[in-house]
C-alpha positions in Angstrom: 8.2 -6.0 9.8 5.2 -6.8 7.4 3.1 -9.3 9.3 0.0 -8.6 7.2 -1.6 -6.3 9.7 -2.0 -2.5 9.5 -3.4 -0.3 12.2 -4.2 3.3 11.6 -6.6 6.2 11.9 -9.0 6.7 9.1 -9.0 10.5 9.4 -5.1 10.7 9.3 -4.5 8.0 6.7 -7.3 9.3 4.4 -5.4 12.6 4.1 -2.4 10.8 2.7 -4.2 9.3 -0.3 -7.3 11.4 -1.4 -9.3 9.5 1.2 -8.6 6.0 0.1 -7.8 3.5 2.8 -7.8 0.2 0.9 -7.7 -0.7 -2.8 -5.6 -1.7 -5.7 -3.7 1.4 -5.5 -2.0 0.5 -2.4 1.4 -1.1 -2.7 1.5 -4.8 -3.2 2.5 -6.4 0.1 0.7 -3.7 2.2 -2.1 -5.1 4.2 -4.4 -2.4 2.7 -3.7 -3.6 -0.9 -6.9 -5.3 -2.5 -8.1 -5.9 -5.8 -11.4 -7.2 -4.4 -12.8 -3.7 -2.9 -12.0 -0.2 -2.3 -12.7 1.8 1.1 -12.7 5.6 1.2 -13.0 7.9 4.2 -14.1 10.9 2.4 -13.9 14.4 4.2 -15.6 17.0 1.9 -15.9 20.6 2.7 -19.2 22.3 1.9 -19.6 22.9 -1.7 -17.2 20.3 -2.8 -18.4 18.3 -5.8 -17.1 15.7 -8.2 -15.9 17.6 -11.4 -17.2 14.9 -13.8 -19.9 12.2 -13.7 -18.4 8.6 -13.4 -19.8 7.1 -16.7 -19.6 3.3 -17.7 -19.2 2.2 -14.1 -17.8 -1.2 -13.7 -18.1 -1.4 -9.9 -20.7 -1.6 -7.2 -20.7 1.1 -4.5 -22.1 1.5 -1.1 -21.9 5.2 0.3 -22.7 5.7 4.1 -23.0 9.1 5.6 -21.0 9.6 8.8 -21.7 13.3 9.2 -23.0 16.3 7.5 -25.3 16.4 4.4 -24.3 14.8 1.1 -26.2 14.5 -2.2 -25.3 11.6 -4.8 -26.6 12.3 -8.3 -27.8 9.3 -10.1 -29.4 9.1 -13.6 -33.0 10.5 -13.1 -32.6 11.1 -9.4 -30.7 12.8 -6.6 -30.5 11.1 -3.2 -29.8 13.4 -0.2 -28.1 11.8 2.7 -29.0 13.7 5.9 -28.9 11.5 9.0 -25.9 9.6 10.2 -26.1 6.1 8.7 -28.2 7.2 5.7 -26.8 5.3 2.7 -27.1 4.6 -0.9 -26.0 1.6 -3.1 -25.6 1.6 -6.8 -24.4 -1.1 -9.1 -22.6 -1.8 -12.3 -23.6 0.6 -15.1 -25.1 3.3 -12.9 -23.4 6.7 -13.8 -23.1 8.9 -10.7 -21.7 12.2 -9.3 -21.9 13.9 -5.9 -22.1 17.2 -3.9 -21.3 18.1 -0.4 -24.3 20.2 0.8 -22.7 20.7 4.1 -19.2 19.7 5.4 -19.5 15.9 5.3 -17.7 12.6 6.1 -18.7 9.7 4.1 -17.4 6.1 4.1 -17.4 4.6 0.4 -17.0 0.9 -0.2 -16.7 0.0 -3.9 -16.0 -3.5 -5.5 -14.0 -4.7 -7.4 -11.0 -2.4 -7.1 -10.3 -1.3 -10.7 -8.2 1.6 -12.1 -9.6 4.4 -14.2 -11.9 6.6 -12.4 -10.0 9.3 -10.8 -10.5 13.0 -11.5 -7.5 15.3 -11.2 -9.0 17.7 -8.4 -12.4 18.6 -6.9 -13.4 22.2 -7.0 -15.2 24.1 -4.2 -18.3 26.0 -5.1 
């Protein structure tokens, strides 16, 4: 029965959809479907990186370090998230990429939820 409520586990559910828990890509009618924002529980092994920079960004993003050490690359600067709770926010038009310095878990919130930014697969260094 669909009562507009979904109860899950971020670690288990994230493994089913490349880390994404909420966004436009979930089925309409699923409580996790949203065109307003996206939420990702990212589990990244040491050395994993985004294959391509996101260019022409149309969203605002908040990335919070849960565990590990994670580097976010932005134009002209590199932000190293080292302590639980460290975070970075970037807005519309800010290109970005990332690299897992250590095995890391990060929570990403992006808004609005729009298609067109997926990269086929991440590689391990």
